[in-house]
C-alpha positions, -999 to +999 in steps of 0.1 A: +051-033+146+066-023+182+089+006+185+100+006+224+102+044+216+064+054+208+034+049+227-004+047+215-028+061+237-065+071+234-078+104+237-108+118+252-126+147+251-150+162+270-184+180+251-171+214+267-132+210+256-136+227+218-111+206+199-111+219+164-129+190+141-097+191+117-076+181+148-097+148+154-101+145+116-066+145+112-057+119+142-084+093+134-067+063+122-086+054+091-092+014+080-103+024+045-094+058+022-118+082+014-132+076-017-113+103-039-077+087-025-092+052-034-102+066-070-072+081-074-046+052-066-066+030-086-061+058-115-025+057-104-018+019-101-035+013-139-013+039-153+020+029-136+012-009-146+007+005-182+044+013-179+051-024-170+061-050-201+035-076-199+057-100-179+060-078-150+024-066-149+009-102-148+032-108-122+024-074-103-011-085-107-005-119-093+009-101-065-014-075-055-040-102-056-024-116-027-003-149-044+023-155-024+061-156-037+063-194-042+030-194-064+042-166-086+076-181-093+061-214-103+033-199-126+063-178-144+084-207-146+115-182-127+132-185-094+118-172-062+150-149-061+135-138-088+103-133-080+115-111-049+138-089-069+112-082-089+092-075-063+114-049-049+124-034-084+086-026-087+083-014-054+106+012-060+093+019-089+059+026-080+057+062-074+029+061-050+043+037-032+069+058-026+060+093-014 
């Protein structure tokens, strides 16, 4: 997403800059979560899924696997609007998506 009020630039440091390694770690763009964060997310996701009824859990698992709304609605036998509404309500109810 492009935001006109933000600009992204590279930071360059020389060897004698004495930059705190914690600062560099905090500013590092991570493409993947750390192993502890990934493990926690998997546990949280599984616990949250267990709170859903079978139909919602099944639809959520399909969406998490990358199925689009059309495929999920056909498989579940509901309208696209119903899947869209379900997706929104599931996202709102998922605690680790709303931190």
